[in-house]
C-alpha positions as CSV (number, residue, x, y, z in Angstrom):
1,X,103.3,106.3,97.1
2,X,106.5,105.1,95.3
3,X,107.5,101.5,96.1
4,X,104.3,100.9,98.1
5,X,103.1,97.3,98.1
6,X,99.5,96.2,98.0
7,X,99.2,95.5,101.7
8,X,100.6,98.9,102.6
9,X,98.3,100.6,100.1
10,X,95.3,98.9,101.6
11,X,96.4,99.9,105.2
12,X,96.8,103.5,104.1
13,X,93.4,103.6,102.4
14,X,91.8,102.0,105.5
15,X,93.4,104.6,107.8
16,X,92.3,107.4,105.5
17,X,88.7,106.0,105.3
18,X,88.5,105.9,109.1
19,X,89.9,109.4,109.5
20,X,87.4,110.7,106.9
21,X,84.5,109.0,108.6
22,X,85.5,110.4,112.0
23,X,85.7,114.0,110.7
24,X,82.4,113.8,108.8
25,X,80.5,112.3,111.7
26,X,82.0,114.7,114.2
27,X,81.1,117.7,112.0
28,X,77.6,116.4,111.5
29,X,76.7,115.2,115.1
30,X,79.3,116.7,117.4
31,X,82.2,114.7,118.7
32,X,80.5,113.8,121.9
33,X,77.7,112.0,119.9
34,X,80.0,109.9,117.8
35,X,81.3,106.5,118.9
36,X,84.1,104.2,117.6
37,X,81.4,101.8,116.4
38,X,79.8,104.6,114.4
39,X,83.1,105.5,112.7
40,X,84.0,101.9,112.0
41,X,80.6,101.2,110.4
42,X,80.9,104.3,108.3
43,X,84.3,103.2,107.1
44,X,83.1,99.6,106.5
45,X,85.4,97.9,109.0
46,X,85.1,96.4,112.4
47,X,85.8,98.3,115.7
48,X,88.7,95.9,116.2
49,X,90.2,97.1,112.9
50,X,89.7,100.7,114.0
51,X,92.0,100.1,117.0
52,X,94.7,98.8,114.7
53,X,95.0,102.4,113.5
54,X,93.8,104.8,116.2
55,X,93.7,104.8,120.0
56,X,90.3,106.5,120.0
57,X,87.9,108.7,118.2
58,X,89.8,111.9,119.1
59,X,92.9,110.6,117.4
60,X,90.9,109.5,114.3
61,X,89.5,113.0,113.9
62,X,93.0,114.5,114.1
63,X,94.2,111.8,111.7
64,X,98.0,112.0,112.2
65,X,100.1,110.7,109.3
66,X,102.5,108.1,110.7
67,X,104.9,108.7,107.7
68,X,104.9,112.6,107.9
69,X,107.9,112.9,110.3
70,X,110.3,110.8,108.2
71,X,109.0,112.3,104.9
72,X,109.6,115.9,106.1
73,X,113.1,115.0,107.3
74,X,113.9,113.4,103.9
75,X,112.6,116.5,102.0
76,X,114.7,118.8,104.1
77,X,117.8,116.7,103.5
78,X,117.2,116.5,99.8
79,X,117.0,120.3,99.0
80,X,119.9,122.1,97.5
81,X,122.7,123.1,99.8
82,X,122.8,126.8,98.8
83,X,119.3,127.5,100.2
84,X,118.8,129.0,103.6
85,X,117.4,126.7,106.3
86,X,114.2,128.8,106.6
87,X,113.5,128.6,102.9
88,X,114.2,124.9,102.9
89,X,111.7,124.4,105.8
90,X,109.2,126.6,104.1
91,X,109.3,124.7,100.8
92,X,109.2,121.4,102.6
93,X,106.0,122.3,104.5
94,X,104.5,123.8,101.3
95,X,105.0,120.4,99.7
96,X,103.2,118.8,102.7
97,X,100.3,121.3,102.3
98,X,100.0,120.4,98.7
99,X,99.9,116.7,99.5
100,X,97.4,117.2,102.3
101,X,95.0,119.2,100.0
102,X,95.5,117.2,96.8
103,X,92.7,114.8,97.4
104,X,90.1,116.6,99.6
105,X,90.6,120.2,100.7
106,X,87.0,120.3,102.1
107,X,87.9,117.5,104.5
108,X,90.9,119.5,105.7
109,X,88.6,122.4,106.4
110,X,86.1,120.3,108.3
111,X,88.9,118.8,110.4
112,X,90.1,122.3,111.4
113,X,86.5,123.4,112.3
114,X,85.9,120.3,114.4
115,X,89.2,120.7,116.2
116,X,88.4,124.3,117.1
117,X,85.0,123.4,118.4
118,X,86.6,121.0,120.9
119,X,89.5,122.5,122.8
120,X,90.7,119.1,124.0
121,X,91.5,118.2,120.4
122,X,93.9,121.2,120.1
123,X,96.0,119.7,122.8
124,X,96.0,116.3,121.1
125,X,96.8,118.0,117.8
126,X,99.9,119.8,119.2
127,X,101.0,116.6,120.8
128,X,100.7,114.7,117.5
129,X,102.9,117.3,115.9
130,X,105.7,116.9,118.5
131,X,107.3,113.9,116.8
132,X,107.3,115.6,113.4
133,X,108.9,118.7,115.0
134,X,111.7,116.7,116.6
135,X,112.5,115.1,113.2
136,X,112.5,118.6,111.7
137,X,114.9,119.7,114.4
138,X,117.3,116.9,113.6
139,X,117.1,117.4,109.9
140,X,117.7,121.2,110.2
141,X,120.6,120.6,112.6
142,X,122.3,118.1,110.3
143,X,121.8,120.5,107.3
144,X,123.4,123.4,109.2
145,X,126.2,121.5,110.8
146,X,124.8,122.1,114.2
147,X,124.1,119.9,117.2
148,X,120.5,119.0,117.6
149,X,120.7,120.5,121.1
150,X,121.5,124.0,119.7
151,X,118.8,126.5,119.9
152,X,118.6,127.5,116.2
153,X,117.0,124.2,114.8
154,X,114.6,124.1,117.7
155,X,113.5,127.7,117.2
156,X,113.2,127.4,113.5
157,X,111.1,124.2,113.7
158,X,108.9,125.7,116.4
159,X,108.4,128.9,114.4
160,X,107.6,127.0,111.3
161,X,105.0,124.9,113.2
162,X,103.5,128.1,114.6
163,X,103.4,129.7,111.1
164,X,101.7,126.5,109.7
165,X,99.0,126.7,112.5
166,X,98.4,130.4,111.9
167,X,98.1,129.9,108.2
168,X,95.7,127.0,108.7
169,X,93.5,128.9,111.1
170,X,93.3,132.0,108.9
171,X,92.5,129.9,105.8
172,X,89.7,128.1,107.6
173,X,88.1,131.3,109.0
174,X,84.6,132.2,107.6
175,X,85.9,135.4,106.0
176,X,88.9,133.6,104.4
177,X,89.3,132.5,100.8
178,X,89.4,128.7,101.1
179,X,91.0,127.5,97.9
180,X,94.3,125.5,98.3
181,X,96.3,128.3,96.7
182,X,95.3,130.7,99.4
183,X,96.5,128.4,102.1
184,X,99.9,128.3,100.4
185,X,100.0,132.1,100.1
186,X,99.2,132.5,103.8
187,X,101.9,130.1,104.8
188,X,104.5,131.8,102.6
189,X,103.5,135.1,104.1
190,X,104.0,133.7,107.6
191,X,107.3,132.0,106.8
192,X,108.7,135.1,105.1
193,X,108.2,137.0,108.4
194,X,109.9,134.1,110.2
195,X,112.8,134.1,107.7
196,X,113.4,137.8,108.2
197,X,114.8,137.0,111.6
198,X,115.8,133.3,111.1
199,X,117.2,133.2,107.6
200,X,120.5,131.7,108.6
201,X,121.9,130.2,111.8
202,X,124.5,132.1,113.8
203,X,128.1,130.8,113.6
204,X,128.5,128.1,116.1
205,X,130.7,128.9,119.0
206,X,132.6,126.5,121.2
207,X,132.0,128.7,124.2
208,X,129.0,128.2,126.6
């Protein structure tokens, strides 16, 4: 990452190694048969180091990116002003998809499978995305000149999150085509449907 120092790079690699180990072990053995000690050993670190990055094995499987929320907000703010908010959000999340799949698309597929095998992980996954969604709301509101309390940025962010989850689920299905380009296609299709009704915010009214 630009401007990243050696210490930060090492921390990012350690987090990624722990998340990868957690997903691979959970896919191989089942989450109930994997311990923090197992994950730490597979990643070549101590359990104490594990807890510097994750609260438990469930969080490690989900592997939330601590930088995602701020990065998404910055990408929304950086896009040209003449683009609709829905298109801006779509292209921002497409960039996130590209980053997620750049190194290891198979790991992403495995993570989705493990999450769907353990319903409790779905709840954790939605909770992990809440902070990112709130940053998206604030960025969309600022871009559109709206209050972050207005309904439009909340609805657009929630709809984009739903479109992202639907695209991921369809991409990971056994009958799906699982190359990275297909995931982007599915997300564009879902967001185009969203944009048909959410292309631009309504004019803000001082009433009510």
